[in-house]
N, CA, C and O of each residue as an XYZ file, in Angstrom:
760
protein
N    -152.150    -14.119     -9.114
C    -151.112    -13.985     -8.116
C    -149.872    -14.718     -8.593
O    -149.626    -15.871     -8.236
N    -149.125    -14.040     -9.381
C    -147.960    -14.640    -10.002
C    -146.684    -14.137     -9.368
O    -146.629    -13.032     -8.828
N    -145.643    -14.981     -9.444
C    -144.367    -14.591     -8.865
C    -143.725    -13.431     -9.616
O    -142.954    -12.670     -9.031
N    -144.027    -13.289    -10.887
C    -143.470    -12.140    -11.609
C    -144.014    -10.835    -11.024
O    -143.314     -9.822    -10.988
N    -145.276    -10.871    -10.564
C    -145.836     -9.687     -9.909
C    -145.139     -9.431     -8.575
O    -144.862     -8.285     -8.224
N    -144.858    -10.500     -7.838
C    -144.137    -10.358     -6.568
C    -142.750     -9.781     -6.811
O    -142.273     -8.939     -6.050
N    -142.109    -10.243     -7.881
C    -140.779     -9.749     -8.244
C    -140.833     -8.247     -8.527
O    -139.996     -7.483     -8.047
N    -141.819     -7.840     -9.305
C    -141.955     -6.425     -9.675
C    -142.326     -5.569     -8.473
O    -141.664     -4.571     -8.186
N    -143.398     -5.963     -7.762
C    -143.830     -5.185     -6.596
C    -142.742     -5.124     -5.529
O    -142.464     -4.062     -4.972
N    -142.133     -6.264     -5.252
C    -141.105     -6.307     -4.222
C    -139.884     -5.492     -4.586
O    -139.355     -4.757     -3.752
N    -139.425     -5.617     -5.836
C    -138.251     -4.865     -6.271
C    -138.484     -3.374     -6.263
O    -137.664     -2.610     -5.754
N    -139.613     -2.957     -6.831
C    -139.934     -1.526     -6.846
C    -140.184     -1.016     -5.428
O    -139.752      0.080     -5.074
N    -140.874     -1.807     -4.629
C    -141.127     -1.410     -3.238
C    -139.838     -1.249     -2.448
O    -139.699     -0.308     -1.667
N    -138.894     -2.166     -2.649
C    -137.610     -2.077     -1.943
C    -136.835     -0.833     -2.382
O    -136.202     -0.168     -1.562
N    -136.887     -0.525     -3.675
C    -136.222      0.691     -4.166
C    -136.864      1.935     -3.562
O    -136.168      2.837     -3.096
N    -138.202      1.981     -3.573
C    -138.896      3.154     -3.015
C    -138.628      3.319     -1.526
O    -138.461      4.440     -1.047
N    -138.587      2.210     -0.789
C    -138.342      2.334      0.648
C    -136.918      2.801      0.930
O    -136.670      3.481      1.926
N    -135.982      2.437      0.052
C    -134.610      2.924      0.204
C    -134.520      4.405     -0.154
O    -133.931      5.187      0.592
N    -135.093      4.793     -1.280
C    -135.085      6.194     -1.706
C    -135.850      7.052     -0.695
O    -135.447      8.178     -0.402
N    -136.936      6.527     -0.172
C    -137.748      7.262      0.794
C    -137.010      7.592      2.073
O    -137.347      8.557      2.759
N    -136.002      6.792      2.397
C    -135.217      7.065      3.603
C    -134.416      8.359      3.464
O    -134.048      8.970      4.468
N    -134.140      8.784      2.213
C    -133.348      9.987      1.976
C    -134.203     11.175      1.553
O    -133.691     12.274      1.338
N    -135.495     10.949      1.438
C    -136.388     12.035      1.028
C    -137.581     12.041      1.969
O    -137.446     11.767      3.162
N    -138.725     12.350      1.436
C    -139.918     12.376      2.262
C    -140.375     10.955      2.571
O    -140.268     10.070      1.722
N    -140.879     10.734      3.768
C    -141.255      9.417      4.245
C    -142.359      8.722      3.486
O    -142.526      7.511      3.637
N    -143.124      9.436      2.675
C    -144.244      8.810      1.968
C    -143.745      7.738      1.012
O    -144.417      6.724      0.824
N    -142.579      7.940      0.403
C    -142.019      6.918     -0.483
C    -141.691      5.643      0.281
O    -141.876      4.538     -0.231
N    -141.211      5.798      1.490
C    -140.917      4.638      2.323
C    -142.182      3.855      2.611
O    -142.192      2.628      2.518
N    -143.244      4.552      2.959
C    -144.510      3.883      3.262
C    -145.046      3.166      2.029
O    -145.474      2.015      2.122
N    -145.029      3.831      0.878
C    -145.486      3.202     -0.369
C    -144.624      1.979     -0.670
O    -145.150      0.934     -1.054
N    -143.314      2.095     -0.501
C    -142.410      0.975     -0.749
C    -142.690     -0.207      0.154
O    -142.716     -1.347     -0.308
N    -142.898      0.047      1.424
C    -143.171     -1.039      2.370
C    -144.504     -1.710      2.051
O    -144.630     -2.928      2.173
N    -145.490     -0.930      1.648
C    -146.793     -1.510      1.258
C    -146.627     -2.386      0.015
O    -147.211     -3.468     -0.056
N    -145.840     -1.936     -0.962
C    -145.599     -2.750     -2.157
C    -144.877     -4.052     -1.803
O    -145.175     -5.103     -2.369
N    -143.940     -3.981     -0.876
C    -143.257     -5.200     -0.427
C    -144.251     -6.123      0.274
O    -144.198     -7.340      0.099
N    -145.146     -5.557      1.057
C    -146.186     -6.352      1.729
C    -147.024     -7.106      0.693
O    -147.319     -8.288      0.869
N    -147.399     -6.426     -0.371
C    -148.179     -7.063     -1.438
C    -147.355     -8.170     -2.093
O    -147.878     -9.250     -2.368
N    -146.074     -7.910     -2.343
C    -145.201     -8.913     -2.957
C    -145.078    -10.150     -2.081
O    -145.132    -11.278     -2.572
N    -144.914     -9.933     -0.792
C    -144.801    -11.065      0.139
C    -146.106    -11.857      0.166
O    -146.083    -13.083      0.277
N    -147.234    -11.172      0.064
C    -148.533    -11.852     -0.005
C    -148.612    -12.740     -1.242
O    -149.079    -13.877     -1.169
N    -148.152    -12.213     -2.386
C    -148.138    -13.010     -3.623
C    -147.261    -14.252     -3.471
O    -147.636    -15.341     -3.906
N    -146.101    -14.083     -2.858
C    -145.197    -15.219     -2.653
C    -145.848    -16.247     -1.726
O    -145.810    -17.446     -2.003
N    -146.439    -15.781     -0.636
C    -147.104    -16.687      0.314
C    -148.234    -17.454     -0.376
O    -148.403    -18.653     -0.155
N    -148.998    -16.761     -1.204
C    -150.094    -17.413     -1.924
C    -149.576    -18.418     -2.951
O    -150.164    -19.485     -3.129
N    -148.482    -18.080     -3.623
C    -147.919    -18.978     -4.635
C    -147.485    -20.299     -4.014
O    -147.583    -21.348     -4.651
N    -147.006    -20.254     -2.776
C    -146.549    -21.464     -2.100
C    -147.556    -22.001     -1.084
O    -147.296    -22.992     -0.400
N    -148.701    -21.339     -0.995
C    -149.733    -21.731     -0.026
C    -149.131    -21.861      1.383
O    -149.349    -22.842      2.095
N    -148.367    -20.827      1.747
C    -147.695    -20.798      3.046
C    -148.052    -19.492      3.733
O    -147.441    -18.458      3.463
N    -149.036    -19.533      4.618
C    -149.495    -18.327      5.307
C    -148.467    -17.745      6.272
O    -148.507    -16.553      6.575
N    -147.541    -18.584      6.761
C    -146.548    -18.088      7.715
C    -145.653    -17.012      7.100
O    -145.233    -16.083      7.791
N    -145.363    -17.133      5.816
C    -144.532    -16.123      5.139
C    -145.188    -14.756      5.289
O    -144.543    -13.785      5.683
N    -146.476    -14.694      4.969
C    -147.181    -13.419      5.023
C    -147.454    -12.982      6.456
O    -147.308    -11.802      6.774
N    -147.844    -13.901      7.320
C    -148.150    -13.532      8.713
C    -146.945    -12.912      9.401
O    -147.073    -11.896     10.084
N    -145.772    -13.518      9.225
C    -144.567    -12.970      9.854
C    -144.234    -11.582      9.314
O    -143.864    -10.689     10.075
N    -144.366    -11.403      8.000
C    -144.094    -10.075      7.441
C    -145.139     -9.069      7.909
O    -144.802     -7.925      8.215
N    -146.396     -9.480      7.967
C    -147.465     -8.579      8.407
C    -147.249     -8.132      9.856
O    -147.445     -6.960     10.178
N    -146.851     -9.051     10.721
C    -146.561     -8.691     12.115
C    -145.424     -7.669     12.157
O    -145.500     -6.680     12.886
N    -144.376     -7.910     11.377
C    -143.257     -6.971     11.305
C    -143.725     -5.611     10.798
O    -143.346     -4.575     11.346
N    -144.539     -5.616      9.763
C    -145.091     -4.401      9.153
C    -145.864     -3.590     10.193
O    -145.655     -2.385     10.329
N    -146.744     -4.247     10.914
C    -147.575     -3.570     11.927
C    -146.706     -3.039     13.063
O    -146.877     -1.901     13.499
N    -145.782     -3.859     13.537
C    -144.923     -3.436     14.640
C    -144.074     -2.219     14.279
O    -143.857     -1.345     15.118
N    -143.597     -2.157     13.044
C    -142.772     -1.008     12.640
C    -143.562      0.288     12.704
O    -143.031      1.316     13.124
N    -144.822      0.252     12.294
C    -145.629      1.476     12.331
C    -146.111      1.786     13.744
O    -146.148      2.949     14.146
N    -146.476      0.764     14.490
C    -146.960      0.965     15.856
C    -145.831      1.468     16.753
O    -146.078      2.245     17.675
N    -144.603      1.038     16.498
C    -143.483      1.432     17.355
C    -143.291      2.950     17.376
O    -142.979      3.522     18.421
N    -143.471      3.586     16.252
C    -143.320      5.046     16.184
C    -144.394      5.720     17.036
O    -144.103      6.649     17.791
N    -145.628      5.253     16.912
C    -146.732      5.813     17.689
C    -146.498      5.614     19.186
O    -146.684      6.541     19.974
N    -146.090      4.405     19.577
C    -145.861      4.110     20.997
C    -144.720      4.965     21.543
O    -144.798      5.446     22.673
N    -143.674      5.158     20.764
C    -142.545      5.983     21.218
C    -142.984      7.433     21.427
O    -142.594      8.061     22.411
N    -143.780      7.958     20.522
C    -144.268      9.340     20.653
C    -145.171      9.480     21.878
O    -145.040     10.434     22.645
N    -146.079      8.532     22.056
C    -146.993      8.566     23.204
C    -146.211      8.477     24.511
O    -146.516      9.193     25.465
N    -145.211      7.609     24.562
C    -144.442      7.483     25.805
C    -143.639      8.760     26.081
O    -143.519      9.171     27.235
N    -143.096      9.383     25.049
C    -142.368     10.646     25.217
C    -143.287     11.711     25.797
O    -142.923     12.411     26.742
N    -144.484     11.829     25.224
C    -145.450     12.822     25.699
C    -145.901     12.496     27.122
O    -146.056     13.393     27.951
N    -146.109     11.216     27.397
C    -146.560     10.820     28.737
C    -145.513     11.147     29.799
O    -145.859     11.588     30.895
N    -144.258     10.937     29.489
C    -143.200     11.219     30.465
C    -143.070     12.723     30.701
O    -142.916     13.165     31.839
N    -143.131     13.502     29.629
C    -143.024     14.955     29.795
C    -144.286     15.546     30.396
O    -144.240     16.525     31.141
N    -145.386     14.951     30.068
C    -146.668     15.469     30.519
C    -147.329     16.256     29.404
O    -146.730     17.174     28.844
N    -148.535     15.905     29.088
C    -149.270     16.542     27.999
C    -149.410     18.036     28.242
O    -149.236     18.839     27.325
N    -149.720     18.406     29.466
C    -149.910     19.826     29.756
C    -148.627     20.623     29.538
O    -148.686     21.785     29.138
N    -147.474     20.017     29.793
C    -146.195     20.680     29.588
C    -145.970     20.982     28.116
O    -145.529     22.075     27.760
N    -146.272     20.020     27.270
C    -146.032     20.206     25.836
C    -146.958     21.241     25.203
O    -146.556     21.961     24.289
N    -148.190     21.316     25.688
C    -149.141     22.230     25.070
C    -149.177     23.604     25.737
O    -149.802     24.527     25.216
N    -148.521     23.743     26.869
C    -148.523     25.002     27.596
C    -147.560     26.010     26.970
O    -147.840     27.208     26.934
N    -146.421     25.511     26.476
C    -145.429     26.406     25.900
C    -145.303     26.167     24.396
O    -145.598     25.083     23.893
N    -144.864     27.193     23.706
C    -144.761     27.105     22.249
C    -143.351     26.781     21.770
O    -143.191     26.317     20.641
N    -142.359     27.000     22.559
C    -140.979     26.787     22.133
C    -140.298     25.812     23.074
O    -140.585     25.775     24.271
N    -139.385     25.018     22.510
C    -138.648     24.037     23.302
C    -137.816     24.714     24.389
O    -137.608     24.127     25.450
N    -137.341     25.919     24.155
C    -136.550     26.629     25.167
C    -137.383     26.906     26.409
O    -136.879     26.821     27.530
N    -138.654     27.235     26.215
C    -139.533     27.485     27.362
C    -139.790     26.187     28.126
O    -139.838     26.195     29.356
N    -139.953     25.084     27.415
C    -140.157     23.790     28.079
C    -138.904     23.422     28.852
O    -138.979     22.987     30.002
N    -137.755     23.597     28.220
C    -136.489     23.246     28.856
C    -136.285     24.041     30.142
O    -135.812     23.494     31.138
N    -136.631     25.306     30.130
C    -136.460     26.142     31.320
C    -137.397     25.707     32.440
O    -137.025     25.749     33.613
N    -138.616     25.289     32.084
C    -139.581     24.965     33.133
C    -139.411     23.554     33.697
O    -139.606     23.355     34.896
N    -139.058     22.580     32.875
C    -138.958     21.215     33.416
C    -137.541     20.688     33.437
O    -137.275     19.667     34.071
N    -136.637     21.348     32.772
C    -135.239     20.953     32.808
C    -134.839     20.059     31.648
O    -135.609     19.225     31.172
N    -133.623     20.262     31.221
C    -133.077     19.489     30.096
C    -132.957     18.015     30.447
O    -133.158     17.160     29.585
N    -132.637     17.704     31.688
C    -132.477     16.302     32.090
C    -133.784     15.528     31.919
O    -133.770     14.366     31.512
N    -134.887     16.156     32.223
C    -136.195     15.508     32.081
C    -136.511     15.257     30.606
O    -137.052     14.209     30.253
N    -136.178     16.208     29.758
C    -136.398     16.054     28.316
C    -135.521     14.924     27.771
O    -135.994     14.090     26.999
N    -134.256     14.894     28.168
C    -133.332     13.847     27.715
C    -133.816     12.481     28.195
O    -133.778     11.508     27.442
N    -134.270     12.407     29.442
C    -134.787     11.145     29.976
C    -135.992     10.667     29.165
O    -136.065      9.495     28.797
N    -136.928     11.564     28.888
C    -138.120     11.199     28.107
C    -137.731     10.741     26.711
O    -138.296      9.780     26.189
N    -136.780     11.419     26.112
C    -136.320     11.055     24.778
C    -135.637      9.689     24.789
O    -135.868      8.875     23.895
N    -134.806      9.434     25.782
C    -134.126      8.140     25.882
C    -135.117      6.991     26.068
O    -134.986      5.944     25.433
N    -136.090      7.186     26.924
C    -137.105      6.143     27.132
C    -137.858      5.871     25.830
O    -138.084      4.717     25.466
N    -138.240      6.928     25.141
C    -138.956      6.765     23.863
C    -138.089      6.036     22.840
O    -138.582      5.166     22.122
N    -136.813      6.378     22.766
C    -135.911      5.725     21.817
C    -135.676      4.257     22.171
O    -135.579      3.416     21.277
N    -135.583      3.943     23.449
C    -135.409      2.545     23.868
C    -136.651      1.732     23.533
O    -136.543      0.597     23.068
N    -137.825      2.299     23.764
C    -139.069      1.614     23.396
C    -139.113      1.381     21.892
O    -139.453      0.289     21.437
N    -138.773      2.395     21.134
C    -138.736      2.287     19.670
C    -137.762      1.196     19.245
O    -138.084      0.393     18.370
N    -136.590      1.154     19.841
C    -135.564      0.168     19.513
C    -136.030     -1.254     19.814
O    -135.856     -2.152     18.990
N    -136.615     -1.459     20.974
C    -137.065     -2.809     21.363
C    -138.150     -3.313     20.409
O    -138.087     -4.450     19.940
N    -139.124     -2.484     20.128
C    -140.204     -2.905     19.228
C    -139.668     -3.124     17.816
O    -140.078     -4.066     17.139
N    -138.762     -2.267     17.369
C    -138.148     -2.423     16.055
C    -137.350     -3.721     15.986
O    -137.343     -4.387     14.951
N    -136.686     -4.081     17.066
C    -135.931     -5.335     17.133
C    -136.865     -6.537     17.022
O    -136.571     -7.483     16.292
N    -137.975     -6.505     17.733
C    -138.961     -7.590     17.647
C    -139.531     -7.669     16.229
O    -139.713     -8.763     15.693
N    -139.811     -6.519     15.623
C    -140.312     -6.496     14.244
C    -139.296     -7.128     13.299
O    -139.678     -7.828     12.361
N    -138.033     -6.895     13.529
C    -136.980     -7.450     12.675
C    -136.873     -8.964     12.812
O    -136.497     -9.647     11.860
N    -137.195     -9.484     13.969
C    -137.210    -10.945     14.158
C    -138.278    -11.565     13.257
O    -138.031    -12.580     12.606
N    -139.456    -10.957     13.222
C    -140.525    -11.470     12.359
C    -140.183    -11.286     10.880
O    -140.502    -12.144     10.058
N    -139.537    -10.175     10.544
C    -139.112     -9.946      9.166
C    -138.108    -11.014      8.741
O    -138.192    -11.550      7.637
N    -137.168    -11.315      9.617
C    -136.165    -12.352      9.342
C    -136.839    -13.699      9.112
O    -136.474    -14.426      8.188
N    -137.813    -14.034      9.942
C    -138.536    -15.302      9.769
C    -139.205    -15.374      8.397
O    -139.141    -16.400      7.719
N    -139.838    -14.291      8.000
C    -140.514    -14.250      6.706
C    -139.515    -14.427      5.575
O    -139.741    -15.220      4.661
N    -138.410    -13.691      5.633
C    -137.419    -13.765      4.565
C    -136.716    -15.120      4.530
O    -136.351    -15.595      3.454
N    -136.524    -15.742      5.680
C    -135.942    -17.090      5.690
C    -136.871    -18.089      5.007
O    -136.418    -18.957      4.262
N    -138.175    -17.961      5.266
C    -139.155    -18.836      4.614
C    -139.156    -18.613      3.106
O    -139.216    -19.567      2.331
N    -139.090    -17.352      2.694
C    -139.060    -17.042      1.264
C    -137.810    -17.645      0.624
O    -137.881    -18.215     -0.464
N    -136.677    -17.520      1.294
C    -135.432    -18.088      0.768
C    -135.553    -19.596      0.610
O    -135.128    -20.166     -0.395
N    -136.133    -20.225      1.609
C    -136.286    -21.678      1.578
C    -137.216    -22.114      0.438
O    -136.927    -23.082     -0.265
N    -138.307    -21.413      0.264
C    -139.296    -21.800     -0.754
C    -138.855    -21.452     -2.173
O    -139.090    -22.225     -3.101
N    -138.219    -20.297     -2.348
C    -137.873    -19.842     -3.698
C    -136.482    -20.274     -4.149
O    -136.195    -20.304     -5.346
N    -135.620    -20.608     -3.193
C    -134.246    -20.938     -3.534
C    -133.362    -19.707     -3.717
O    -132.211    -19.830     -4.136
N    -133.887    -18.525     -3.408
C    -133.099    -17.289     -3.495
C    -132.470    -17.049     -2.118
O    -133.073    -16.441     -1.234
N    -131.243    -17.548     -1.970
C    -130.580    -17.488     -0.662
C    -130.274    -16.064     -0.215
O    -129.997    -15.833      0.961
N    -130.321    -15.125     -1.122
C    -130.079    -13.719     -0.785
C    -131.097    -13.227      0.261
O    -130.802    -12.315      1.032
N    -132.293    -13.834      0.283
C    -133.281    -13.461      1.297
C    -132.789    -13.824      2.699
O    -133.111    -13.127      3.661
N    -132.009    -14.913      2.830
C    -131.410    -15.256      4.130
C    -130.524    -14.110      4.601
O    -130.622    -13.649      5.739
N    -129.665    -13.668      3.704
C    -128.738    -12.586      4.034
C    -129.502    -11.313      4.391
O    -129.161    -10.621      5.351
N    -130.536    -11.013      3.608
C    -131.336     -9.811      3.860
C    -131.969     -9.865      5.242
O    -131.888     -8.900      6.002
N    -132.594    -10.982      5.569
C    -133.231    -11.129      6.873
C    -132.245    -10.996      8.019
O    -132.524    -10.330      9.016
N    -131.092    -11.631      7.873
C    -130.065    -11.560      8.915
C    -129.522    -10.139      9.066
O    -129.315     -9.666     10.183
N    -129.294     -9.461      7.943
C    -128.794     -8.080      8.008
C    -129.797     -7.149      8.682
O    -129.408     -6.273      9.454
N    -131.083     -7.332      8.395
C    -132.097     -6.514      9.064
C    -132.066     -6.741     10.580
O    -132.148     -5.789     11.356
N    -131.949     -7.991     10.991
C    -131.932     -8.290     12.425
C    -130.683     -7.706     13.091
O    -130.780     -7.060     14.134
N    -129.529     -7.928     12.500
C    -128.283     -7.392     13.066
C    -128.321     -5.866     13.057
O    -127.893     -5.219     14.013
N    -128.836     -5.299     11.972
C    -128.953     -3.841     11.889
C    -129.860     -3.279     12.970
O    -129.533     -2.278     13.607
N    -131.007     -3.930     13.174
C    -131.934     -3.474     14.218
C    -131.289     -3.570     15.597
O    -131.444     -2.675     16.428
N    -130.569     -4.655     15.830
C    -129.938     -4.845     17.139
C    -128.849     -3.814     17.401
O    -128.619     -3.425     18.546
N    -128.183     -3.374     16.345
C    -127.051     -2.463     16.533
C    -127.379     -1.000     16.251
O    -126.482     -0.156     16.268
N    -128.635     -0.688     15.994
C    -128.979      0.735     15.818
C    -128.730      1.516     17.095
O    -128.510      2.727     17.056
N    -128.765      0.838     18.206
C    -128.537      1.508     19.482
C    -127.124      2.084     19.555
O    -126.882      3.044     20.286
N    -126.190      1.501     18.798
C    -124.828      2.053     18.749
C    -124.561      2.692     17.386
O    -123.407      2.906     17.013
N    -125.606      2.990     16.661
C    -125.616      3.736     15.400
C    -125.074      2.996     14.178
O    -125.454      3.338     13.059
N    -124.217      2.016     14.338
C    -123.698      1.261     13.192
C    -124.825      0.503     12.490
O    -124.728      0.171     11.308
N    -125.884      0.240     13.233
C    -127.023     -0.488     12.683
C    -127.681      0.212     11.514
O    -128.240     -0.449     10.639
N    -127.628      1.531     11.477
C    -128.221      2.260     10.363
C    -127.504      1.942      9.053
O    -128.137      1.836      8.003
N    -126.193      1.792      9.118
C    -125.422      1.406      7.935
C    -125.764     -0.030      7.531
O    -125.904     -0.329      6.345
N    -125.897     -0.903      8.508
C    -126.230     -2.302      8.227
C    -127.628     -2.402      7.618
O    -127.842     -3.192      6.699
N    -128.571     -1.624      8.111
C    -129.920     -1.620      7.539
C    -129.890     -1.077      6.103
O    -130.621     -1.566      5.242
N    -129.062     -0.087      5.848
C    -128.902      0.423      4.486
C    -128.420     -0.696      3.560
O    -128.928     -0.855      2.450
N    -127.445     -1.463      4.024
C    -126.933     -2.594      3.244
C    -128.029     -3.645      3.062
O    -128.161     -4.228      1.986
N    -128.816     -3.885      4.118
C    -129.934     -4.838      4.023
C    -130.935     -4.400      2.967
O    -131.484     -5.234      2.247
N    -131.176     -3.101      2.871
C    -132.097     -2.567      1.856
C    -131.589     -2.890      0.447
O    -132.372     -3.266     -0.425
N    -130.299     -2.744      0.230
C    -129.722     -3.060     -1.075
C    -129.880     -4.555     -1.368
O    -130.242     -4.941     -2.480
N    -129.608     -5.384     -0.370
C    -129.786     -6.826     -0.538
C    -131.258     -7.178     -0.787
O    -131.558     -8.113     -1.530
N    -132.156     -6.437     -0.174
C    -133.583     -6.668     -0.367
C    -133.979     -6.408     -1.825
O    -134.737     -7.177     -2.415
N    -133.468     -5.335     -2.389
C    -133.734     -5.024     -3.802
C    -133.241     -6.166     -4.689
O    -133.970     -6.651     -5.555
N    -132.006     -6.584     -4.465
C    -131.419     -7.666     -5.260
C    -132.207     -8.959     -5.072
O    -132.432     -9.698     -6.030
N    -132.626     -9.232     -3.837
C    -133.377    -10.460     -3.542
C    -134.673    -10.526     -4.328
O    -134.978    -11.544     -4.950
N    -135.431     -9.449     -4.300
C    -136.712     -9.474     -5.008
C    -136.515     -9.590     -6.517
O    -137.240    -10.327     -7.184
N    -135.542     -8.868     -7.053
C    -135.311     -8.948     -8.490
C    -134.662    -10.277     -8.894
O    -134.578    -10.587    -10.082
N    -134.202    -11.063     -7.913
C    -133.626    -12.382     -8.193
C    -134.658    -13.501     -8.142
O    -134.334    -14.659     -8.405
N    -135.881    -13.164     -7.809
C    -136.921    -14.204     -7.763
C    -137.051    -14.858     -9.131
O    -137.041    -14.174    -10.154
N    -137.173    -16.176     -9.150
C    -137.322    -16.868    -10.432
C    -138.716    -16.666    -11.019
O    -139.667    -16.346    -10.306
N    -138.813    -16.857    -12.312
C    -140.101    -16.767    -12.995
C    -140.895    -18.061    -12.838
O    -142.121    -18.066    -12.944
N    -140.192    -19.137    -12.590
C    -140.812    -20.454    -12.523
C    -140.219    -21.207    -11.341
O    -139.000    -21.231    -11.171
N    -141.061    -21.816    -10.529
C    -140.594    -22.482     -9.324
C    -141.172    -23.884     -9.245
O    -142.309    -24.134     -9.646
N    -140.367    -24.787     -8.721
C    -140.861    -26.134     -8.436
C    -140.866    -26.306     -6.925
O    -139.903    -25.967     -6.236
N    -141.956    -26.831     -6.438
C    -142.041    -27.138     -5.009
C    -142.751    -28.466     -4.865
O    -143.893    -28.630     -5.293
N    -142.059    -29.409     -4.258
C    -142.620    -30.728     -3.986
C    -143.294    -31.323     -5.226
O    -144.390    -31.878     -5.149
N    -142.623    -31.198     -6.353
C    -143.124    -31.806     -7.570
C    -144.211    -31.001     -8.274
O    -144.644    -31.377     -9.363
N    -144.659    -29.895     -7.669
C    -145.680    -29.066     -8.282
C    -144.975    -27.873     -8.936
O    -144.223    -27.150     -8.283
N    -145.222    -27.685    -10.197
C    -144.566    -26.601    -10.911
C    -145.489    -25.407    -10.977
O    -146.638    -25.513    -11.405
N    -144.968    -24.263    -10.546
C    -145.730    -23.019    -10.591
C    -145.142    -22.160    -11.686
O    -143.942    -21.886    -11.681
N    -145.967    -21.730    -12.628
C    -145.485    -20.875    -13.693
C    -146.054    -19.490    -13.512
O    -147.141    -19.305    -12.964
N    -145.307    -18.533    -13.978
C    -145.768    -17.142    -13.888
C    -146.031    -16.619    -15.281
O    -145.466    -17.095    -16.266
N    -146.889    -15.645    -15.340
C    -147.146    -15.035    -16.649
C    -146.259    -13.807    -16.809
O    -145.826    -13.198    -15.831
N    -146.006    -13.466    -18.042
C    -145.133    -12.325    -18.302
C    -145.936    -11.075    -18.519
O    -145.366    -10.009    -18.752
């Protein structure tokens, strides 16, 4: 469990998660998993479980939020409504556009709130990494993710999250090969 592995996994994972946002979602998932592994390596290198726990909570919340938003959308519209008709036009005619918009808004608000909470845990993890590694760029990355999550409701947050992704790539590739912590020197293999 070397920091050079965390640097590689984290950097490649951050690139894949950024590229995945513009293509098929599987790259995003692979990228986030690689970042999870990198954060685990960093947490193990410093014997600090909070780094990994905070990232893991964020990781779980991001995936669960999508499921919860979909379930709430279906629950508001009614399962029988969605499976009774084959086209959205038929649903719109039977239950009304206002009901569909309301269900969509509730689902999006739920998604936003959970995503915001996930970003708080992500920020905590990245702040710990910055403190332990001395790579202050992780502070900026964590803060940008939080601000981006908070402002996605007014759409500017998507641009801020894009910028956070770029900072995340730079942060991971800026990890040092050798770290000192409290007089203990940790070396990485090449």
